[in-house]
N, CA, C and O of each residue as an XYZ file, in Angstrom:
652
protein
N       1.010     -1.272     -0.173
C      -0.029     -0.015      0.066
C       0.868      1.262     -0.375
O       0.871      1.917     -1.417
N       1.652      1.368      0.854
C       2.662      2.425      0.577
C       3.444      2.813     -0.663
O       3.521      3.858     -1.310
N       4.062      1.479     -0.785
C       5.027      1.730     -2.062
C       3.967      2.020     -3.303
O       4.327      2.691     -4.270
N       2.645      1.467     -3.204
C       2.146      2.158     -4.379
C       1.893      3.726     -4.723
O       1.468      4.281     -5.736
N       2.324      4.201     -3.485
C       1.810      5.859     -3.429
C       2.938      6.436     -3.416
O       2.946      7.667     -3.448
N       4.086      5.761     -3.369
C       5.557      6.374     -3.154
C       5.960      7.258     -4.584
O       6.450      6.805     -5.618
N       5.636      8.459     -4.318
C       6.252      9.611     -5.716
C       5.078      9.879     -6.477
O       5.168     10.521     -7.523
N       3.728      9.351     -5.958
C       2.454      9.790     -6.720
C       2.212     10.711     -6.249
O       2.407     10.913     -5.050
N       1.747     11.492     -6.991
C       0.917     13.038     -6.970
C      -0.637     12.503     -6.098
O      -1.471     12.199     -6.950
N      -0.967     12.399     -5.226
C      -2.478     12.217     -4.573
C      -3.231     13.164     -4.925
O      -2.924     14.354     -4.854
N      -4.430     12.655     -5.392
C      -5.389     13.463     -5.597
C      -6.299     14.091     -4.480
O      -6.560     13.228     -3.642
N      -6.725     15.001     -4.262
C      -7.261     15.545     -2.812
C      -8.251     14.412     -2.351
O      -8.297     14.231     -1.135
N      -9.079     13.594     -3.174
C      -9.984     12.835     -2.962
C      -9.544     11.983     -2.440
O     -10.202     11.339     -1.623
N      -8.271     11.695     -2.742
C      -7.797     10.144     -2.010
C      -7.134     10.246     -0.657
O      -6.778      9.286      0.026
N      -7.002     11.613     -0.329
C      -6.166     11.661      0.999
C      -6.903     11.230      2.343
O      -6.204     10.785      3.253
N      -8.325     11.344      2.520
C      -8.967     10.457      3.617
C      -8.841      9.254      3.705
O      -8.493      8.771      4.782
N      -9.061      8.543      2.726
C      -8.991      7.116      2.324
C      -7.735      6.779      2.484
O      -7.727      5.738      3.141
N      -6.662      7.114      2.229
C      -5.335      6.689      2.543
C      -4.827      7.149      3.908
O      -3.832      6.604      4.385
N      -5.379      7.996      4.472
C      -5.139      8.229      5.911
C      -5.862      6.985      6.632
O      -5.080      6.236      7.217
N      -7.043      6.686      6.680
C      -7.506      5.572      7.014
C      -6.606      4.423      7.003
O      -6.278      3.777      7.998
N      -6.188      4.196      5.663
C      -5.339      3.058      5.634
C      -3.944      2.902      6.330
O      -3.348      1.866      6.626
N      -3.532      4.404      6.539
C      -2.050      4.470      7.233
C      -2.644      4.329      8.768
O      -1.867      3.769      9.541
N      -3.544      4.632      9.162
C      -3.780      4.748     10.526
C      -3.999      2.930     10.886
O      -3.720      2.383     11.953
N      -4.506      2.346      9.790
C      -5.128      0.916     10.505
C      -3.876     -0.005     10.360
O      -4.023     -1.142     10.809
N      -2.630      0.313      9.787
C      -1.290     -0.444      9.640
C      -0.606     -0.093     10.689
O      -0.422      1.109     10.885
N      -0.086     -1.055     11.585
C       0.623     -1.126     12.263
C       2.296     -1.159     12.351
O       2.896     -2.161     11.961
N       2.915     -0.150     12.818
C       4.237     -0.868     12.711
C       4.829     -1.946     13.514
O       5.177     -1.751     14.679
N       4.935     -2.930     13.000
C       5.715     -3.916     13.937
C       7.209     -3.547     14.590
O       8.251     -3.251     14.006
N       6.983     -3.651     15.742
C       8.179     -3.358     16.660
C       9.232     -4.554     16.131
O       8.772     -5.680     15.938
N      10.474     -4.318     15.930
C      11.345     -5.351     15.391
C      12.958     -4.441     15.714
O      13.364     -3.279     15.738
N      13.375     -5.557     15.881
C      14.909     -5.025     16.114
C      15.601     -5.729     14.942
O      15.517     -6.957     14.962
N      16.180     -5.245     14.060
C      17.091     -5.852     12.852
C      17.809     -6.368     13.363
O      18.553     -5.838     14.188
N      17.843     -8.045     12.928
C      19.190     -8.862     13.213
C      20.298     -8.697     12.479
O      21.364     -9.227     12.793
N      20.127     -7.853     11.305
C      21.528     -7.697     10.280
C      20.726     -6.337      9.482
O      19.660     -5.721      9.489
N      22.104     -6.371      8.789
C      21.920     -5.032      8.061
C      20.781     -5.154      6.924
O      20.303     -4.095      6.517
N      20.351     -6.269      6.428
C      19.743     -6.341      5.198
C      18.236     -6.067      5.739
O      17.487     -5.347      5.079
N      17.788     -6.690      7.022
C      16.617     -6.081      7.930
C      16.491     -4.495      8.238
O      15.481     -3.798      8.142
N      17.702     -4.147      8.607
C      17.559     -2.813      9.165
C      17.354     -1.618      7.650
O      16.873     -0.485      7.677
N      17.876     -2.331      6.518
C      17.713     -1.477      5.461
C      16.176     -1.760      4.831
O      15.604     -0.949      4.103
N      15.758     -2.715      5.134
C      14.115     -2.851      5.011
C      13.275     -2.028      6.030
O      12.347     -1.358      5.577
N      13.497     -2.022      7.233
C      12.792     -1.052      7.980
C      12.901      0.183      7.669
O      11.971      0.984      7.760
N      14.361      0.532      7.166
C      14.025      2.149      6.890
C      13.664      2.542      5.431
O      13.369      3.681      5.068
N      13.723      1.561      4.734
C      12.880      1.865      3.384
C      11.250      2.046      3.930
O      10.574      3.057      3.742
N      10.851      0.948      4.569
C       9.312      1.044      4.795
C       9.104      2.531      5.387
O       8.512      3.479      4.870
N       9.831      2.441      6.736
C       9.792      3.997      7.529
C       9.876      5.010      6.369
O       8.874      5.700      6.181
N      10.801      5.164      5.675
C      10.990      6.231      4.642
C       9.773      6.493      3.777
O       9.196      7.576      3.681
N       9.445      5.328      3.140
C       8.217      5.130      2.566
C       7.092      5.874      2.906
O       6.499      6.720      2.236
N       6.821      5.371      4.263
C       5.747      5.859      5.213
C       5.528      7.579      5.282
O       4.526      8.292      5.203
N       6.975      7.855      5.466
C       7.169      9.462      5.812
C       7.499     10.192      4.541
O       7.908     11.349      4.640
N       7.377      9.693      3.472
C       7.016     10.212      2.152
C       5.660     10.669      1.890
O       5.201     11.750      1.522
N       5.001      9.220      2.267
C       3.345      9.556      2.078
C       2.830     10.506      2.970
O       1.806     11.147      2.732
N       3.414     10.606      3.853
C       2.703     11.613      4.858
C       2.985     12.806      4.808
O       2.232     13.669      5.258
N       4.168     13.071      4.227
C       4.757     14.584      3.653
C       3.881     14.861      2.731
O       3.331     15.962      2.729
N       3.548     13.742      1.621
C       2.824     14.328      0.540
C       1.267     14.515      1.192
O       0.762     15.589      0.864
N       0.683     13.928      1.785
C      -0.720     14.071      2.486
C      -0.536     15.504      3.381
O      -1.544     16.203      3.481
N       0.478     15.880      3.913
C       0.781     17.124      4.579
C       0.783     18.431      3.606
O       0.358     19.580      3.726
N       1.359     17.822      2.744
C       1.586     19.133      1.694
C       0.370     19.434      1.035
O      -0.057     20.572      0.843
N      -0.268     18.194      0.637
C      -1.851     18.335      0.199
C      -2.686     19.172      1.031
O      -3.214     20.152      0.506
N      -2.867     18.941      2.170
C      -3.421     19.486      3.132
C      -3.617     21.004      3.552
O      -4.567     21.745      3.802
N      -1.806     21.115      3.485
C      -1.651     22.833      3.502
C      -2.073     23.417      2.366
O      -2.479     24.573      2.487
N      -2.089     22.858      1.136
C      -2.423     23.701     -0.115
C      -4.071     23.634     -0.209
O      -4.747     24.351     -0.947
N      -4.567     22.648      0.668
C      -5.873     23.100      0.478
C      -6.509     23.795      1.650
O      -7.612     24.334      1.558
N      -5.744     23.771      2.832
C      -6.085     24.671      3.824
C      -5.990     26.116      3.371
O      -6.929     26.892      3.548
N      -4.593     26.558      2.652
C      -4.488     27.755      1.918
C      -5.498     28.544      0.864
O      -5.665     29.762      0.917
N      -6.114     27.723     -0.049
C      -7.423     27.768     -0.900
C      -8.625     27.894      0.141
O      -9.417     28.822     -0.023
N      -8.761     27.217      0.954
C     -10.142     27.448      1.569
C     -10.213     28.532      2.496
O     -11.251     29.081      2.865
N      -8.834     28.856      2.913
C      -8.617     30.117      3.672
C      -8.777     31.435      2.909
O      -9.112     32.495      3.439
N      -8.469     31.241      1.452
C      -8.686     32.582      0.762
C     -10.010     32.493      0.599
O     -10.596     33.573      0.677
N     -10.833     31.309      0.346
C     -12.129     31.459     -0.066
C     -12.977     31.817      0.869
O     -13.893     32.583      0.568
N     -12.846     31.356      2.119
C     -13.480     32.278      3.146
C     -13.573     33.467      3.709
O     -14.404     34.061      4.397
N     -12.223     33.741      3.131
C     -12.113     35.420      3.502
C     -12.841     36.142      2.315
O     -13.574     37.052      2.699
N     -12.805     35.944      0.971
C     -13.838     36.460     -0.031
C     -15.128     36.252      0.528
O     -15.704     37.333      0.650
N     -15.851     35.222      0.942
C     -17.040     35.063      1.086
C     -17.499     35.878      2.099
O     -18.593     36.442      2.115
N     -16.644     35.929      2.944
C     -16.962     36.746      4.268
C     -17.038     38.294      3.883
O     -17.878     39.020      4.414
N     -16.098     38.786      2.907
C     -15.684     40.207      2.752
C     -17.330     40.416      1.621
O     -17.772     41.523      1.316
N     -17.812     39.406      1.291
C     -18.765     39.533      0.040
C     -20.096     39.684      1.130
O     -20.789     40.695      1.007
N     -20.391     38.845      2.018
C     -21.207     38.827      3.105
C     -21.502     40.272      4.043
O     -22.619     40.737      4.274
N     -20.363     40.759      4.444
C     -20.075     41.904      5.116
C     -20.811     43.215      4.333
O     -21.626     44.039      4.747
N     -20.139     43.030      2.980
C     -20.483     44.179      1.904
C     -22.200     44.187      1.623
O     -22.925     45.167      1.456
N     -22.487     43.031      1.633
C     -24.058     42.781      1.281
C     -24.761     43.301      2.671
O     -25.637     44.155      2.537
N     -24.407     42.803      4.138
C     -25.061     43.414      4.940
C     -24.851     44.640      5.196
O     -25.765     45.258      5.741
N     -23.618     45.322      4.883
C     -23.784     46.844      4.737
C     -24.515     47.544      3.603
O     -25.081     48.591      3.920
N     -24.600     47.167      2.389
C     -25.045     47.878      1.552
C     -26.762     47.799      1.625
O     -27.514     48.757      1.447
N     -27.080     46.696      1.868
C     -28.623     46.502      1.990
C     -29.008     46.896      3.693
O     -30.144     46.639      4.092
N     -28.158     47.424      4.483
C     -28.138     47.808      6.009
C     -29.377     46.686      6.376
O     -30.583     46.893      6.509
N     -28.787     45.725      6.458
C     -29.683     44.524      6.736
C     -29.378     44.523      8.816
O     -28.495     45.087      9.462
N     -30.421     43.732      9.236
C     -30.572     43.204     10.387
C     -29.139     42.608     10.401
O     -28.481     42.304      9.405
N     -28.721     42.477     11.865
C     -27.181     42.017     11.808
C     -27.357     40.369     12.373
O     -26.487     39.975     13.149
N     -28.346     39.521     12.032
C     -28.330     38.320     11.931
C     -29.624     37.852     11.266
O     -30.700     38.412     11.475
N     -29.458     36.694     10.375
C     -30.311     35.975      9.730
C     -30.023     34.608      9.412
O     -29.050     34.014      8.946
N     -31.392     34.229      9.886
C     -31.313     32.466     10.289
C     -32.121     31.880      8.963
O     -33.214     32.255      8.540
N     -31.127     30.697      8.359
C     -31.614     29.678      7.399
C     -31.624     28.153      7.699
O     -30.829     27.623      8.474
N     -32.372     27.646      7.174
C     -32.221     26.158      7.466
C     -31.156     25.392      7.820
O     -31.208     24.451      8.611
N     -29.822     25.928      7.026
C     -28.675     25.141      7.388
C     -27.596     25.738      8.425
O     -26.538     25.230      8.795
N     -28.304     27.234      8.860
C     -27.274     28.153      9.688
C     -27.430     29.512      9.949
O     -28.058     30.199      9.143
N     -27.103     29.847     10.638
C     -27.528     31.494     11.394
C     -26.172     32.048     10.985
O     -25.159     31.466     11.372
N     -26.070     33.388     10.051
C     -25.368     34.173      9.732
C     -25.465     35.419     10.734
O     -26.448     36.056     11.114
N     -24.304     35.526     10.987
C     -24.252     36.977     12.187
C     -23.271     37.648     11.638
O     -22.230     37.173     11.183
N     -23.711     39.163     11.689
C     -22.560     40.343     11.389
C     -22.259     41.051     12.720
O     -22.884     41.947     13.286
N     -21.041     40.356     13.092
C     -20.376     41.122     14.330
C     -19.499     42.404     14.236
O     -19.114     42.764     13.123
N     -19.205     43.025     15.215
C     -18.318     44.275     14.881
C     -17.509     44.297     16.323
O     -18.146     43.951     17.318
N     -16.303     44.641     16.451
C     -15.688     45.107     17.592
C     -14.849     46.506     17.155
O     -14.676     47.043     16.061
N     -14.492     46.780     18.263
C     -13.411     47.999     18.054
C     -12.023     47.877     18.302
O     -11.766     47.236     19.321
N     -11.038     48.315     17.652
C      -9.707     48.061     17.516
C      -9.132     49.493     17.736
O      -9.808     50.435     17.322
N      -8.117     49.703     18.263
C      -7.193     51.244     18.508
C      -5.871     50.921     17.592
O      -5.033     50.024     17.686
N      -5.976     51.702     16.930
C      -4.795     51.475     15.545
C      -4.139     52.931     15.744
O      -4.777     53.972     15.587
N      -2.736     52.868     16.121
C      -1.964     53.990     16.197
C      -1.232     54.448     14.643
O      -0.343     53.948     13.954
N      -2.018     55.533     14.528
C      -1.973     56.121     13.318
C      -0.782     56.883     13.014
O      -0.292     56.888     11.885
N      -0.161     57.721     14.282
C       0.844     58.591     14.061
C       1.849     58.441     15.323
O       1.956     59.345     16.152
N       2.474     57.400     15.393
C       3.623     56.731     16.259
C       4.266     58.116     17.016
O       4.196     58.108     18.245
N       4.692     58.929     16.573
C       5.386     60.190     16.880
C       4.593     60.730     17.985
O       4.983     60.820     19.149
N       3.342     61.115     17.489
C       2.658     61.691     18.328
C       2.214     61.224     19.461
O       2.117     61.899     20.485
N       1.895     59.961     19.347
C       1.664     59.044     20.427
C       2.409     58.805     21.366
O       1.953     58.932     22.503
N       3.828     58.373     21.166
C       4.843     58.689     22.017
C       5.439     59.731     22.782
O       6.116     59.587     23.800
N       5.141     60.757     22.230
C       5.160     62.300     23.025
C       3.752     62.200     23.852
O       3.870     62.568     25.021
N       2.678     61.850     23.538
C       1.836     61.655     24.614
C       2.154     61.097     25.895
O       1.984     61.656     26.979
N       2.801     59.538     25.623
C       2.940     58.395     26.582
C       4.064     59.280     27.626
O       4.058     59.095     28.843
N       4.887     60.127     27.037
C       6.113     60.881     27.573
C       5.503     61.580     28.456
O       5.805     61.455     29.642
N       4.615     62.372     28.081
C       4.065     63.661     28.589
C       3.071     63.271     29.805
O       2.951     63.972     30.810
N       2.360     62.035     29.577
C       1.364     61.787     30.537
C       2.002     60.716     31.432
O       1.514     60.533     32.547
N       3.202     59.898     30.971
C       3.812     59.001     32.157
C       2.802     57.877     32.261
O       2.820     57.009     33.133
N       1.777     58.001     31.122
C       0.622     56.748     31.148
C       1.244     55.587     30.153
O       1.116     55.637     28.930
N       2.056     54.352     30.978
C       2.315     53.451     30.008
C       1.387     52.220     30.074
O       1.651     51.075     29.707
N       0.286     52.673     30.600
C      -0.820     51.252     30.288
C      -1.108     50.917     29.042
O      -1.386     49.767     28.703
N      -1.050     52.115     28.109
C      -1.186     51.896     26.862
C      -0.375     51.117     25.958
O      -0.808     50.788     24.854
N       0.931     50.762     26.417
C       2.344     50.227     25.773
C       2.051     48.756     25.914
O       1.909     48.139     26.970
N       1.971     48.225     24.508
C       2.310     46.776     24.465
C       2.455     46.545     22.844
O       2.479     47.644     22.289
N       2.519     45.877     22.273
C       3.014     45.738     20.836
C       2.149     46.589     19.875
O       2.454     46.829     18.707
N       0.833     47.090     20.623
C      -0.060     47.931     19.825
C      -0.843     48.537     21.088
O      -0.525     48.329     22.259
N      -1.664     49.137     20.756
C      -2.453     50.062     21.798
C      -3.321     49.444     22.482
O      -4.164     48.800     21.859
N      -3.354     49.460     23.644
C      -4.190     48.674     24.709
C      -5.738     49.178     24.440
O      -6.152     50.321     24.636
N      -6.443     48.127     23.975
C      -7.602     48.443     23.942
C      -8.465     48.633     24.834
O      -9.413     49.411     24.723
N      -8.227     47.969     25.759
C      -9.034     48.265     27.178
C      -8.801     49.499     28.166
O      -9.524     49.859     29.095
N      -7.596     50.052     27.716
C      -6.841     51.226     28.222
C      -7.544     52.632     27.360
O      -7.860     53.731     27.818
N      -7.631     52.137     26.048
C      -8.090     53.311     25.307
C      -9.514     53.455     25.543
O      -9.989     54.509     25.966
N     -10.358     52.209     25.227
C     -11.762     52.060     25.707
C     -12.031     52.718     26.874
O     -12.815     53.655     26.725
N     -11.606     52.520     28.073
C     -11.733     53.401     29.563
C     -11.405     54.849     29.096
O     -12.282     55.695     29.269
N     -10.304     55.194     28.557
C     -10.306     56.662     28.098
C     -11.191     57.308     27.683
O     -11.616     58.382     28.110
N     -11.619     56.538     26.593
C     -12.636     56.992     25.550
C     -14.340     57.335     26.531
O     -15.084     58.304     26.384
N     -14.480     56.348     27.324
C     -15.424     56.517     27.882
C     -15.246     57.477     29.091
O     -16.221     58.176     29.367
N     -14.253     57.585     29.759
C     -13.808     58.243     31.235
C     -13.730     59.746     30.397
O     -14.590     60.524     30.808
N     -12.965     60.236     29.432
C     -12.621     61.501     28.945
C     -13.166     61.664     27.488
O     -12.994     62.763     26.961
N     -13.718     60.816     26.881
C     -14.632     61.236     25.796
C     -13.174     61.578     24.497
O     -13.359     62.163     23.429
N     -12.015     61.115     24.907
C     -11.121     61.333     24.129
C     -10.283     60.124     24.038
O     -10.367     59.313     24.961
N      -9.330     59.845     22.861
C      -8.153     58.928     22.879
C      -6.854     59.695     22.717
O      -6.789     60.812     22.205
N      -5.887     59.049     23.165
C      -4.492     59.323     23.278
C      -3.794     60.228     21.750
O      -4.033     59.613     20.710
N      -3.251     61.139     21.621
C      -2.834     61.517     20.477
C      -1.942     60.294     19.494
O      -1.045     59.556     19.902
N      -2.401     60.353     18.379
C      -2.158     59.566     17.685
C      -2.783     58.240     17.609
O      -2.246     57.358     16.940
N      -3.783     58.052     18.189
C      -4.853     56.990     18.435
C      -6.028     56.938     17.560
O      -6.655     57.987     17.703
N      -6.490     56.292     16.859
C      -7.628     56.250     16.074
C      -8.479     54.836     16.472
O      -7.875     53.785     16.684
N      -9.990     54.944     16.550
C     -10.850     53.823     17.019
C     -11.256     53.310     15.188
O     -11.762     53.930     14.253
N     -10.731     51.900     15.337
C     -11.321     51.310     14.077
C     -12.643     50.376     14.527
O     -12.709     49.842     15.634
N     -13.530     50.278     13.653
C     -14.464     49.329     14.094
C     -14.144     47.943     13.129
O     -14.080     48.202     11.927
N     -13.953     46.634     13.470
C     -13.625     45.501     12.626
C     -15.067     44.571     12.619
O     -15.523     43.895     13.542
N     -15.512     44.743     11.508
C     -16.898     43.742     11.333
C     -16.157     42.371     10.591
O     -15.171     42.185      9.878
N     -17.361     41.441     11.270
C     -16.642     39.725     10.601
C     -18.182     39.172     10.667
O     -19.145     39.679     11.242
N     -18.108     37.982      9.902
C     -19.180     37.294      9.895
C     -19.072     35.796     10.457
O     -18.293     34.950     10.018
N     -19.888     35.629     11.392
C     -20.126     34.241     12.131
C     -21.451     33.462     11.097
O     -22.577     33.852     10.787
N     -20.722     32.288     10.801
C     -21.857     31.152     10.573
C     -21.934     30.140     11.526
O     -20.895     29.535     11.788
N     -23.260     29.757     12.252
C     -23.531     28.903     13.101
C     -24.224     27.772     12.390
O     -25.370     27.837     11.947
N     -23.379     26.669     12.318
C     -24.127     25.724     11.293
C     -25.173     24.929     12.272
O     -24.818     24.786     13.443
N     -26.355     24.438     11.892
C     -27.093     23.842     12.841
C     -26.690     22.038     12.398
O     -26.245     21.504     11.382
N     -27.133     21.522     13.789
C     -26.565     20.313     14.210
C     -27.869     19.606     13.653
O     -27.993     18.384     13.736
């Protein structure tokens, strides 16, 4: 089974079946008695490794394509929700589609932001990005954001499949 797939370009439809076959095969624990047995064991394991690497490569390619397609579909759904000014959730027999939004704080002017940090000595805003919780708190409390920071709203689509 392994040898017939060695060097073969697997079709996507073959991957699940191949995986089932590979899982059902048990590697026999052996201690090679001589160089010939050791060579055969190395060949068998190398063959199995080659097949697994091929499967892994195919799955990675599938994941890349699927991620790109999901992103395109999500952008189209968001545009439809926005263009049609629809409610934020729609139920279908197969799933519920919900538009969600969240605010993130983006530093648009680092020089201005750093000057503000130095002036106020408020380091609670420092991390790899502007702290969303500190910015939300300041916006709520003072009605303003630190210099150089803007609030962006990120919309996303969530599909809940019905079981």
